[in-house]
ZAROVO-791117 format. One record per residue: residue number from 1; residue in one letter; z, y, x of N, C-alpha, C, CB in turn. Coordinates in steps of 0.1 Angstrom, whole numbers. Each point is the difference from the previous one (the first is absolute). Glycine has a CB too. Layout:
NUM_A_Z_Y_X_Z_Y_X_Z_Y_X_Z_Y_X
...
END
This chain:
1_X_342_-30_704_-15_-11_-4_1_-13_6_-17_19_2
2_X_14_-28_-11_-2_-14_4_-11_-1_13_6_-7_-27
3_X_-2_1_37_-13_1_17_-12_-11_-8_20_-1_31
4_X_-27_5_-22_-16_-6_-4_1_-8_-1_-13_8_8
5_X_6_-22_-6_-1_-14_3_-4_-4_8_-1_-2_-13
6_X_-5_12_24_-5_-6_10_5_8_10_-20_-10_-10
7_X_34_19_9_6_3_8_14_-7_0_-16_18_-1
8_X_14_-30_-6_14_-9_-2_-2_-6_8_5_-2_-19
9_X_12_-5_29_2_-10_11_0_-14_-7_14_18_16
10_X_-19_-28_-12_8_-14_-4_6_-1_7_-12_-12_-9
11_X_20_6_2_17_-5_9_-6_-17_6_27_13_-22
12_X_-18_-11_31_-4_-15_4_4_-10_-5_-1_7_16
13_X_-8_-18_-17_2_-13_-12_17_-2_2_-28_-17_3
14_X_31_19_13_19_-3_-10_5_6_-6_7_-8_12
15_X_-10_20_-11_9_12_-11_-6_-1_-11_6_18_14
16_X_-16_-28_-15_-8_1_-18_2_-10_-10_-19_10_10
17_X_15_-10_-24_-1_-8_-6_-5_-15_3_1_20_-8
18_X_-14_-14_15_-11_-11_1_14_-8_16_-38_18_-10
19_X_43_-16_12_11_-11_10_2_-14_-4_13_18_3
20_X_-11_-14_-15_3_-25_-3_-14_1_0_22_-13_-22
21_X_-33_16_19_-8_-9_-1_-2_-2_10_-7_4_-17
22_X_4_0_31_-5_1_11_8_-10_8_-9_23_-4
23_X_21_-24_2_5_-12_4_-4_-11_-4_13_11_2
24_X_-9_-12_-15_-8_-15_-13_-12_-6_6_4_14_-24
25_X_-14_1_23_-17_-5_6_4_-8_14_-18_25_-8
26_X_28_-20_17_-1_-7_13_-3_-21_-3_19_26_11
27_X_-17_-28_-20_5_-18_-9_-17_-3_0_28_3_-24
28_X_-35_13_25_-16_-13_-2_-5_2_19_-15_8_-36
29_X_20_-3_42_-4_2_14_4_-18_4_7_34_7
30_X_-1_-43_-15_2_-14_4_-10_-5_3_17_-3_-11
31_X_-25_6_2_-16_-9_1_-6_6_12_-6_-5_-26
32_X_10_11_36_-4_-2_16_-1_-8_-1_8_10_13
33_X_8_-21_-14_-1_-12_8_-4_-11_-9_17_8_17
34_X_-25_-5_-22_-5_-16_-11_-9_-6_10_-1_8_-28
35_X_-8_-4_31_-9_-8_12_8_-4_14_-20_13_-9
36_X_27_-7_11_12_-6_13_7_-12_-12_8_29_19
37_X_-5_-32_-26_7_-7_-8_-9_-11_-3_14_19_-8
38_X_-29_-18_2_-6_-11_-7_-6_-2_21_-10_7_-41
39_X_6_-1_43_-8_-9_20_10_2_7_-27_8_5
40_X_40_-12_-1_12_7_6_-12_-10_14_33_4_-21
41_X_-35_-17_16_-8_-8_17_-6_6_6_-4_-18_-4
42_X_-7_29_-2_-17_6_6_11_12_9_-27_-3_-27
43_X_39_7_26_6_8_11_6_-4_6_0_12_-8
44_X_-3_-3_22_5_-7_15_18_12_-5_-33_-6_26
45_X_39_-4_-16_16_11_0_-3_14_6_18_-21_6
46_X_-24_23_3_-4_16_4_-2_9_-16_-17_-8_29
47_X_9_5_-37_-9_5_-9_10_-1_-14_-25_-7_13
48_X_38_0_-14_9_-5_-10_8_15_6_1_-33_-4
49_X_7_33_16_4_10_-1_-8_16_5_19_-21_1
50_X_-32_21_1_-4_13_-2_4_3_-19_-21_-2_26
51_X_17_-7_-34_-3_-1_-10_15_10_-8_-19_-27_7
52_X_30_21_0_8_5_-5_8_16_8_-1_-29_-10
53_X_-5_30_22_0_13_6_-9_8_-5_9_-8_17
54_X_-21_6_-27_-7_10_1_5_3_-18_-23_-7_25
55_X_33_-1_-32_7_1_-14_9_14_5_2_-30_-10
56_X_2_26_23_14_9_-1_-5_11_5_20_-15_3
57_X_-31_16_2_-4_12_3_-6_9_-13_-3_-11_23
58_X_-1_4_-32_-5_3_-12_11_7_-8_-18_-18_2
59_X_29_8_0_12_6_-6_6_16_3_3_-25_1
60_X_-3_25_12_6_9_9_-10_9_-10_9_-12_28
61_X_-25_15_-27_-6_8_-4_2_7_-9_-10_-10_8
62_X_11_1_-20_5_-1_-15_9_6_-2_-5_-17_-3
63_X_19_13_9_11_8_-6_4_12_5_8_-19_-4
64_X_-19_22_23_-2_13_5_-3_8_-9_-7_-8_19
65_X_-7_8_-28_-7_7_-9_13_3_-12_-27_-11_8
66_X_32_1_-13_7_4_-15_9_10_2_0_-21_-10
67_X_5_27_29_9_10_-1_-9_13_3_22_-16_7
68_X_-32_16_-8_-7_9_7_-10_6_-12_2_-14_25
69_X_-6_24_-28_-9_6_-11_-11_14_9_24_-5_-24
70_X_-33_6_18_-14_7_4_-7_-5_11_10_20_-7
71_X_-6_-10_16_-9_-2_17_10_-9_7_-11_26_5
72_X_20_-29_-10_6_-5_16_1_-18_-10_22_29_17
73_X_-24_-33_-25_-6_-10_-7_-12_-6_6_10_10_-17
74_X_-19_-1_21_-13_-8_4_2_-10_15_-16_25_-12
75_X_24_-21_20_-4_-9_12_10_-15_-1_-6_23_17
76_X_15_-24_-27_4_-12_-7_-6_-11_-6_13_14_-1
77_X_-27_-6_-12_-6_-3_-6_-14_-5_10_14_16_-19
78_X_-17_-8_25_-12_-4_7_7_-12_8_-14_25_3
79_X_24_-27_4_6_-13_7_-3_-9_-12_19_9_17
80_X_-18_-8_-25_2_-10_-8_-13_-9_-4_20_15_-8
81_X_-34_-4_6_-9_-6_5_-6_-4_12_0_8_-16
82_X_4_-1_26_2_-10_13_1_-11_4_6_11_0
83_X_8_-13_-3_4_-12_-4_-3_-15_-4_6_17_0
84_X_-14_-12_-15_-6_-9_-7_-11_-1_5_11_2_-17
85_X_-20_6_20_-18_-2_7_8_-12_12_-19_34_0
86_X_25_-32_9_2_-6_11_6_-14_-5_2_23_14
87_X_5_-22_-21_7_-13_-2_-14_-10_-9_31_13_-2
88_X_-39_-6_-4_-8_-7_-8_-10_-6_12_2_15_-26
89_X_-4_-11_36_-4_-8_11_-2_-15_0_10_17_7
90_X_3_-23_-5_6_-9_1_9_-9_-10_-4_12_17
91_X_3_-2_-28_11_-3_-11_-9_4_-14_25_7_15
92_X_-30_-16_-26_-2_8_-16_7_5_-3_-9_-11_-8
93_X_22_3_8_8_8_-11_3_16_0_9_-22_1
94_X_-14_22_11_3_20_-1_-6_12_-9_1_-6_22
95_X_-12_-6_-29_-3_8_-13_8_6_-9_-13_-10_3
96_X_28_4_-3_6_4_-9_9_15_5_-2_-27_-10
97_X_-3_26_24_10_11_5_-5_19_-3_4_-22_22
98_X_-21_22_-25_-6_17_-2_-1_1_-13_-15_3_20
99_X_21_-6_-28_7_5_-14_7_9_1_2_-17_-8
100_X_10_14_19_7_10_2_0_12_4_5_-14_1
101_X_-12_14_4_-7_11_14_-6_11_-15_-12_-21_30
102_X_2_14_-38_-6_7_-11_10_11_-9_-16_-22_-1
103_X_26_13_-6_12_1_-5_7_15_4_2_-27_2
104_X_-4_24_10_14_10_6_-10_13_3_18_-21_16
105_X_-28_21_-10_-13_11_-1_-4_10_-15_-10_-19_18
106_X_12_8_-26_-6_5_-12_17_4_-4_-28_-16_-7
107_X_34_12_7_18_11_-3_0_11_6_15_-16_1
108_X_-14_18_9_3_8_9_-13_10_2_17_-17_10
109_X_-30_14_-10_-12_11_10_-3_10_-16_-18_-22_25
110_X_8_29_-23_-9_4_-9_-5_-8_0_-1_16_0
111_X_-11_-18_-12_-10_-4_-7_-8_-2_13_2_10_-25
112_X_-7_0_33_-14_-3_9_5_-6_12_-15_19_-8
113_X_28_-18_14_7_-7_8_1_-10_-1_7_12_1
114_X_-2_-19_-13_3_-14_-4_-12_-5_-4_22_4_-8
115_X_-32_-1_4_-12_-6_3_-7_-6_12_0_12_-16
116_X_-1_1_26_2_-5_14_1_-11_7_8_13_-4
117_X_7_-15_1_10_-11_4_-6_-12_-9_22_16_6
118_X_-27_-11_-17_-9_-13_-9_-6_-9_8_-7_15_-18
119_X_-5_-7_21_-9_1_5_-4_-7_13_4_18_-13
120_X_8_-13_27_5_-1_8_1_-22_-1_11_34_-2
121_X_1_-33_-7_8_-9_-4_-14_-13_3_21_17_-20
122_X_-28_-16_6_-12_-7_-1_-7_-2_5_1_4_-11
123_X_-7_7_23_-1_-5_13_0_-10_4_5_14_2
124_X_6_-10_7_14_-12_7_-8_-11_-6_28_12_-1
125_X_-23_-19_-11_2_-7_-4_-17_-8_-1_27_13_-8
126_X_-34_-9_8_-19_-1_-1_-2_1_16_-8_15_-27
127_X_15_-15_34_-8_5_11_7_-15_11_-3_36_-6
128_X_17_-40_-3_8_-11_9_-11_-12_-3_31_8_-2
129_X_-33_-7_-14_-8_-14_-6_-11_-3_6_5_3_-20
130_X_-15_7_25_-11_1_4_1_-3_14_-7_13_-18
131_X_20_-13_22_-3_-2_17_8_-15_3_0_30_10
132_X_8_-35_-15_7_-10_-3_-3_-13_-13_14_21_11
133_X_-26_-16_-9_-6_-12_-14_11_-2_-13_-13_-18_21
134_X_15_34_-30_10_-10_-4_-10_11_-17_33_-11_25
135_X_-46_14_-22_-5_3_-14_1_-8_-13_-14_9_14
136_X_21_-17_-20_-2_-5_-9_17_5_-15_-20_-20_23
137_X_17_15_-29_3_9_-16_17_-9_2_-32_2_-23
138_X_38_-13_30_14_4_4_7_8_9_-3_-15_-7
139_X_-1_20_15_4_8_7_-6_14_-5_2_-18_17
140_X_-11_22_-20_-4_18_-8_4_3_-10_-18_0_7
141_X_15_-15_-17_4_5_-17_10_3_3_-9_-13_-16
142_X_22_8_19_14_5_-6_1_8_10_12_-18_-13
143_X_-16_21_25_6_7_6_-3_19_-1_0_-25_12
144_X_-14_24_-16_-9_9_-9_8_4_-12_-22_-10_7
145_X_19_2_-15_8_0_-15_16_10_1_-13_-29_-5
146_X_18_25_12_15_2_0_-1_10_12_12_-26_-8
147_X_-17_34_20_1_11_5_-11_11_-12_7_-13_29
148_X_-14_10_-37_-8_12_-11_15_1_-11_-35_-10_-1
149_X_41_-2_-2_8_2_-16_12_9_5_-5_-27_-13
150_X_10_24_25_10_8_7_-4_12_1_7_-16_13
151_X_-17_21_-5_0_10_0_1_7_-12_-9_-5_17
152_X_1_4_-29_0_6_-13_19_3_-6_-29_-18_-5
153_X_38_6_11_8_-6_-8_9_14_8_-6_-33_-8
154_X_5_35_24_7_8_3_-5_19_-3_7_-25_18
155_X_-17_22_-20_-7_16_-6_9_-2_-18_-35_1_15
156_X_31_-7_-22_14_0_-12_15_1_4_-16_-14_-13
157_X_19_7_20_15_5_8_1_17_1_-1_-24_19
158_X_-8_24_-13_1_13_6_2_11_-7_-11_-8_14
159_X_-2_8_-25_7_12_-13_8_-6_-7_-17_11_-6
160_X_23_-20_3_15_-3_-6_8_9_7_-2_-23_-4
161_X_5_19_20_6_5_4_4_19_-1_-9_-25_9
162_X_-6_23_-9_-3_17_-1_7_6_-10_-22_-1_8
163_X_21_-5_-24_0_2_-12_18_1_1_-27_-12_-10
164_X_36_3_16_12_0_0_5_11_8_-1_-24_-5
165_X_-7_28_12_10_10_9_-6_18_-3_5_-24_23
166_X_-17_25_-32_-2_9_-8_12_5_-12_-25_-8_7
167_X_27_-8_-18_8_0_-7_14_6_2_-14_-15_-4
168_X_21_5_18_8_2_1_4_22_5_-2_-35_3
169_X_-10_40_6_4_12_-1_1_10_-13_-7_-6_21
170_X_-6_0_-33_-1_10_-13_14_-6_-5_-31_4_-8
171_X_40_-14_10_14_-3_-7_8_10_10_-1_-28_-10
172_X_2_31_19_6_4_13_1_16_-9_-13_-18_26
173_X_0_23_-29_-3_9_-4_7_6_-16_-21_-8_18
174_X_21_-2_-26_-2_8_-8_17_-3_-4_-31_1_-8
175_X_35_-11_18_18_4_1_4_12_1_5_-16_9
176_X_-16_19_3_8_16_5_-4_12_-12_-4_-5_31
177_X_-8_0_-38_-1_11_-9_9_4_-11_-20_-6_5
178_X_25_-11_-12_14_-2_-7_11_7_3_-6_-18_-2
179_X_8_17_18_12_4_1_-4_17_3_14_-26_9
180_X_-22_32_-7_-2_15_0_-4_2_-21_-13_2_35
181_X_12_-8_-42_2_2_-11_12_-1_-4_-19_-3_-2
182_X_28_-9_7_12_1_-5_9_13_5_-2_-25_-3
183_X_1_28_13_5_12_9_-1_12_-10_-7_-9_24
184_X_-10_5_-32_3_18_-5_4_-1_-13_-18_12_14
185_X_19_-24_-23_10_-6_-15_8_5_1_-4_-18_-4
186_X_16_16_22_13_-1_-4_2_16_3_7_-28_6
187_X_-16_42_2_3_5_-1_-6_9_-13_6_-8_23
188_X_-15_5_-34_3_4_-12_8_-2_-8_-13_0_3
189_X_22_-10_1_10_-7_-9_12_11_5_-9_-30_1
190_X_11_29_11_10_9_6_3_15_-10_-8_-10_26
191_X_-6_12_-23_-7_14_-7_4_5_-13_-18_-6_10
192_X_17_-4_-23_3_-5_-9_15_-3_-3_-23_-6_3
193_X_32_7_8_11_-9_-3_10_8_0_-9_-18_9
194_X_2_27_5_10_9_6_-4_18_-1_6_-23_18
195_X_-21_24_-21_-4_13_1_6_9_-4_-14_-7_0
196_X_16_4_-14_6_11_-11_15_1_5_-14_-7_-24
197_X_19_-3_23_16_-6_5_7_7_7_-5_-18_2
198_X_-5_21_14_1_12_10_0_10_2_-3_-8_3
199_X_-9_9_-6_-2_18_-6_12_4_-5_-23_0_-8
200_X_29_-8_-6_13_8_-7_12_0_2_-11_-2_-13
201_X_13_-9_27_9_0_6_-3_10_11_7_-21_-9
202_X_-12_22_14_1_14_8_0_14_-5_-12_-13_13
203_X_6_12_-23_-1_15_-12_19_2_-5_-34_-9_-16
204_X_38_-4_12_13_4_-5_11_3_14_-5_-16_-26
205_X_-2_11_35_13_-5_11_1_20_4_-9_-37_15
206_X_-10_40_-13_1_17_4_9_5_-12_-27_4_12
207_X_28_-4_-25_0_6_-11_21_0_2_-31_-11_-16
208_X_33_-3_20_18_3_-1_3_6_12_7_-21_-14
209_X_-12_20_27_2_10_12_0_14_-3_-10_-14_13
210_X_-2_20_-19_5_11_-7_8_3_-11_-16_2_9
211_X_18_-11_-15_8_6_-10_15_-2_8_-17_-5_-24
212_X_19_-2_30_11_1_11_2_14_7_-5_-24_4
213_X_-4_22_2_4_20_8_2_8_-7_-14_1_15
214_X_13_1_-33_1_12_-7_12_-4_-4_-22_8_-6
215_X_26_-18_4_14_-6_-5_4_-4_-9_3_8_9
216_X_-14_-14_-15_1_-6_-17_-2_-16_5_-15_24_-19
217_X_23_-25_17_5_-12_5_-4_-11_-7_17_11_7
218_X_-13_-9_-23_-1_-7_-9_-15_-8_-5_19_16_-1
219_X_-26_-1_4_-13_-6_1_-5_-7_8_-3_13_-9
220_X_6_-11_19_-4_-8_14_5_-14_0_2_22_14
221_X_10_-23_-20_5_-15_-4_-8_-7_-9_21_7_3
222_X_-24_-2_-14_-9_-2_-10_-17_-7_6_16_21_-13
223_X_-18_-10_23_-18_-3_6_7_-17_11_-17_39_5
224_X_26_-38_2_3_-10_9_6_-12_-7_3_16_17
225_X_-3_-18_-29_6_-7_-7_-14_-9_-5_24_16_-4
226_X_-38_-5_0_-7_-6_-2_-9_-5_12_5_9_-21
227_X_-4_-6_27_-10_-5_16_6_-12_0_-3_22_18
228_X_18_-27_-19_10_-9_3_-13_-14_-14_36_21_10
229_X_-38_-14_-17_-5_-10_-13_-18_-3_1_23_13_-19
230_X_-29_-5_27_-12_1_5_4_-11_11_-9_27_-6
231_X_14_-26_14_-1_-7_11_6_-14_-4_2_20_16
232_X_5_-24_-23_7_-14_-9_-14_-1_-3_27_2_-11
233_X_-32_0_1_-17_0_-11_-9_-5_11_2_24_-20
234_X_-4_-18_29_-9_2_12_5_-14_5_-2_29_5
235_X_10_-31_3_9_-17_8_-6_-9_-8_27_6_5
236_X_-24_-3_-18_-6_-15_-10_-13_-2_0_16_3_-17
237_X_-21_10_15_-11_-4_0_-9_-8_10_5_16_-11
238_X_0_-11_27_-9_-3_10_5_-14_1_-5_22_11
239_X_20_-25_-16_2_-17_6_-8_-8_-16_31_1_19
240_X_-36_2_-30_-10_-5_-10_-14_0_9_14_10_-24
241_X_-18_0_31_-10_-7_8_1_-9_13_-9_19_-9
242_X_19_-16_14_5_-10_8_-2_-18_-1_15_23_0
243_X_-7_-22_-11_3_-13_-9_-11_-5_-6_21_7_-4
244_X_-32_4_1_-11_-8_-8_-4_2_-12_7_-13_12
245_X_-17_27_-13_0_-4_-16_-7_-9_-8_6_19_1
246_X_-9_-33_3_-7_-7_-4_14_-13_-6_-26_10_19
247_X_34_-2_-12_13_-16_-9_5_6_-11_13_-12_21
248_X_-12_25_-21_3_10_-15_-7_-3_-11_4_17_13
249_X_-25_-17_-10_-2_6_-9_-9_9_-9_15_-7_9
250_X_-25_12_-16_-3_8_1_8_8_-13_-19_-10_15
251_X_15_-2_-24_3_3_-13_20_6_-4_-24_-22_-3
252_X_29_18_9_17_6_2_-1_12_9_14_-25_0
253_X_-27_25_6_6_13_11_-9_12_-6_4_-15_25
254_X_-13_13_-37_-4_8_-10_12_3_-9_-24_-9_2
255_X_27_0_-10_9_1_-4_13_9_-1_-12_-16_4
256_X_17_17_12_10_7_4_-8_16_2_15_-23_12
257_X_-23_23_-7_-8_14_1_-2_8_-17_-15_-13_24
258_X_11_1_-34_7_10_-12_10_3_-3_-11_-4_-7
259_X_21_-3_6_15_3_-3_2_12_11_9_-25_-10
260_X_-16_29_19_6_11_8_-7_10_-5_7_-11_19
261_X_-16_8_-25_-7_16_-10_9_2_-14_-29_-6_6
262_X_29_-2_-9_12_2_-17_10_0_4_-8_-13_-17
263_X_16_14_29_9_2_6_4_15_1_-6_-22_9
264_X_-6_31_-4_-5_11_3_-5_8_-10_-4_-9_18
265_X_2_4_-32_-5_10_-10_-13_-9_-7_9_25_16
266_X_-18_-31_-5_-12_-2_-3_0_-10_-11_-7_7_23
267_X_-3_-4_-35_-6_-14_-9_-9_-7_8_1_9_-21
268_X_2_-25_20_-5_-6_9_-6_-13_-8_15_11_19
269_X_-32_-10_-23_0_-12_-8_-7_-5_18_-5_6_-38
270_X_4_-22_38_-4_-5_11_-6_-17_-12_23_16_27
271_X_-37_-20_-18_-3_-7_-1_-4_-11_11_-1_14_-17
272_X_7_-27_19_-6_-5_8_-6_-14_-2_13_16_11
273_X_-23_-16_-3_-11_-16_0_-7_-6_10_-4_5_-19
274_X_18_-10_22_-7_-3_15_-2_-16_6_11_24_5
275_X_-24_-33_-1_3_-12_7_10_3_13_-23_-11_-9
276_X_20_-3_17_8_-5_12_-9_7_13_11_-27_-12
277_X_-7_42_16_-9_4_10_3_-4_16_-3_18_-19
278_X_-4_-16_25_0_-3_17_9_8_4_-22_-5_5
279_X_31_7_6_10_7_1_-2_16_2_9_-23_10
280_X_-25_25_2_-2_10_2_-6_12_-13_-1_-15_22
281_X_-4_8_-33_-8_8_-14_15_3_-11_-31_-15_1
282_X_43_6_6_14_3_-10_8_12_6_4_-26_-8
283_X_-7_27_23_9_10_7_-8_10_-5_10_-11_23
284_X_-25_12_-20_-8_10_0_6_9_-13_-22_-13_11
285_X_21_4_-20_8_4_-14_7_7_0_-1_-16_-7
286_X_14_10_7_8_3_1_2_14_6_2_-22_-3
287_X_-4_24_19_1_13_5_-7_12_-7_2_-13_20
288_X_-13_9_-25_-9_11_-8_11_1_-13_-31_-7_8
289_X_39_-4_-15_3_8_-10_15_10_4_-13_-21_-17
290_X_18_11_32_12_11_3_-6_14_6_17_-20_7
291_X_-27_22_2_-1_11_-2_-8_13_-10_6_-13_19
292_X_-9_6_-31_-6_10_-9_13_2_-6_-25_-7_-4
293_X_32_-6_-3_12_7_-6_11_8_5_-5_-16_-9
294_X_6_16_22_5_12_10_-4_9_-2_2_-9_13
295_X_-12_10_-10_-8_19_-9_1_0_-8_-15_6_5
296_X_12_-11_-15_7_6_-9_18_3_-6_-25_-7_-1
297_X_32_-1_5_13_2_-1_2_12_7_5_-22_-3
298_X_-13_26_11_6_10_11_-8_17_-1_6_-26_19
299_X_-20_22_-25_-9_6_-7_1_9_-13_-9_-18_11
300_X_10_0_-20_-9_3_-16_10_13_-4_-10_-30_-10
301_X_3_35_0_4_12_-7_-1_-4_-16_-8_18_21
302_X_6_-35_-23_1_-8_-11_8_-10_-2_-17_6_-1
303_X_12_-4_-9_17_-14_-10_-1_-12_-1_5_14_-18
304_X_-20_-18_18_-1_-9_0_-13_-4_5_15_2_-15
305_X_-18_-20_19_-4_-9_13_-5_-11_-9_17_7_21
306_X_-30_-10_-21_-6_-12_-3_-1_-12_15_-13_18_-21
307_X_18_-23_21_-7_-10_13_-4_-16_-7_17_13_22
308_X_-29_-15_-20_-7_-14_-2_-9_-4_10_1_3_-22
309_X_6_-19_19_-7_-11_13_-9_-7_-9_20_-4_18
310_X_-34_0_-13_-4_-10_-12_-14_-5_13_8_15_-33
311_X_-10_-26_27_-10_-16_1_-13_4_-2_16_-17_-10
312_X_-28_20_12_-10_2_-5_-8_-9_15_5_25_-20
313_X_-10_-40_10_-8_-8_9_10_-3_18_-26_14_-18
314_X_17_-10_26_4_-2_18_5_20_0_-24_-27_15
315_X_28_33_-23_8_13_3_14_3_-8_-23_8_4
316_X_26_0_5_16_3_-4_-2_12_-3_13_-13_12
317_X_-11_17_-19_1_19_-9_10_3_1_-14_1_-19
318_X_18_13_29_15_4_-2_-4_16_-5_17_-19_21
319_X_-9_22_-27_-6_16_-12_17_3_-4_-32_-10_-18
320_X_37_20_29_12_8_-4_-3_15_-5_13_-13_18
321_X_-9_22_-26_-4_9_-5_16_8_-4_-27_-13_-6
322_X_29_23_7_3_11_-9_1_12_-4_5_-11_3
323_X_0_17_-10_-4_8_-8_7_14_8_-4_-17_-23
324_X_5_19_34_-2_11_9_-9_11_-1_7_-16_11
325_X_-9_27_-12_-10_12_3_1_2_13_2_11_-20
326_X_-15_-17_30_-1_5_12_-15_6_0_18_-18_10
327_X_-19_26_-5_-15_9_-1_-13_-7_13_18_28_-7
328_X_-4_-29_18_-11_-5_15_13_-11_7_-18_29_9
329_X_9_-39_-7_8_-12_9_1_3_15_-9_-18_-16
330_X_15_18_25_-2_4_14_3_-14_5_7_27_0
331_X_-21_-32_6_5_-20_9_3_9_10_-19_-26_-4
332_X_34_21_4_10_-1_13_-3_-16_6_21_19_-11
333_X_-10_-23_23_-3_-11_4_5_-12_-8_-3_11_20
334_X_7_-9_-32_3_-10_-8_-9_-6_-9_18_10_2
335_X_-25_2_-7_-16_-2_-8_-6_-11_12_-6_30_-13
336_X_-2_-23_24_-6_-4_10_8_-19_5_-6_34_6
337_X_14_-34_-6_6_-13_1_0_-8_-12_13_8_17
338_X_-14_-5_-30_-5_-10_-10_-13_-2_2_14_6_-16
339_X_-25_3_20_-14_0_3_-2_-10_9_-4_22_-5
340_X_10_-20_18_0_-7_7_2_-16_-3_4_21_10
341_X_7_-22_-19_5_-12_-3_-7_-9_-11_19_11_7
342_X_-25_1_-14_-12_-8_-10_-12_-2_6_8_10_-20
343_X_-13_-2_29_-11_-5_8_2_-15_7_-4_27_4
344_X_8_-24_3_6_-15_8_-7_-13_-11_29_12_12
345_X_-20_-15_-21_-4_-6_-12_-14_-2_-10_23_7_5
346_X_-30_5_7_-15_3_-10_7_3_-19_-20_-24_19
347_X_28_31_-22_4_2_-10_-9_14_-7_24_-13_11
348_X_-16_17_-17_-8_15_-13_14_9_3_-15_-15_-29
349_X_16_28_30_7_9_-4_-7_17_-5_17_-17_17
350_X_-5_19_-25_-8_8_-11_12_11_-2_-16_-21_-13
351_X_14_36_12_17_7_-6_-13_7_-8_28_7_22
352_X_-19_0_-31_-6_7_-13_18_9_-3_-25_-25_-15
353_X_20_34_10_11_9_-1_-4_10_-14_6_-1_30
354_X_-11_-8_-36_-10_4_-19_15_-4_-9_-34_-11_2
355_X_41_20_-10_10_-6_-7_14_-4_8_-20_-8_-15
356_X_22_9_25_7_-4_7_-1_-6_14_4_0_-20
357_X_0_-8_27_-8_-2_14_1_-14_-5_6_18_22
358_X_-15_-25_-14_-4_-17_-1_-9_-7_6_4_5_-16
359_X_8_-13_30_-4_-8_5_-5_-12_-5_11_12_11
360_X_-28_-17_-7_-9_-11_-1_-1_-9_14_-12_16_-18
361_X_18_-27_18_-6_-10_12_-7_-10_-4_17_4_13
362_X_-22_-9_-10_-7_-17_-1_1_-8_12_-18_8_-16
363_X_23_-20_14_0_-9_14_-3_-12_-1_17_11_9
364_X_-28_-16_-4_-7_-11_0_12_-9_7_-26_11_1
365_X_28_-23_-8_7_-11_7_-5_-17_-6_22_22_4
366_X_-17_-31_7_-5_-16_-3_8_-5_-11_-6_-5_24
367_X_-3_0_-29_4_-10_-13_4_-11_5_-14_7_-16
END
């Protein structure tokens, strides 16, 4: 289950998509030096040195905060507010620094904590303005506007970061579910391809062993020959599955299945009307046909098979029927596997034993 947003830890800015903006944004801090550049003659040498020292302290706090998150970022953010407040007592350009603290607090902390930092930040600006006779639009105007704006931008950046974390977690879970579904599909494919063959091999091997013990070597040799034939056919099917059913396409495979029916004495009527299908729908149709035709070859007492695949709107209809007589069908692993495949694609499955046995499948597909 995807974590609650309140439980998500916001990463340090240095490890997030906000890092690039945080570095570019430092160019705006150069307004800190605008007053010094415009009226440098009004500054004493000591003040100029202090201006640069304070800016260095701001940078130290700022870069320190970029590599921290949560409560670990409180101290460097508070340090930015303190440095900006102290610097403002002798250098008005310090109003360019308060906004950085607002952004960082809003990005790292909960809304309530961020608002407390915003209030403290604004109080610090107003206090220094009142105490040092700077209550004018040139100091407070840009300072308050930038601080409030960056507070909301930090909140927006935090939401974007949470969204990315949630989406990454959701994508990870989807990949895990897809891997699980693929493993289940492979398990069903192995059953469809190998289940009947391996059962037959085991039975014929046991029978050959009993015949040898009874001295009926000719019959035993016949059984062993059939074991070899089944093994070769099974190996061929496994290789085809590994190579990929998509490479062969559904129509050639259905044609081959029809040829097998006719070779074994079934009169076969086939009709295929298929558009281009996605790999999953096509492989599902192939495995359904192979499973059901294998059942017909092994269990049907009829001599005629009808196979029809047609498209109606955005749905594929597969109908396979034979004229064998069956009073009751017992759903084994094969039929249950077919139902599971069809359910995955949100399709429909129906079996009828009136006038022979009929399989009817409907699968949706994207046009």
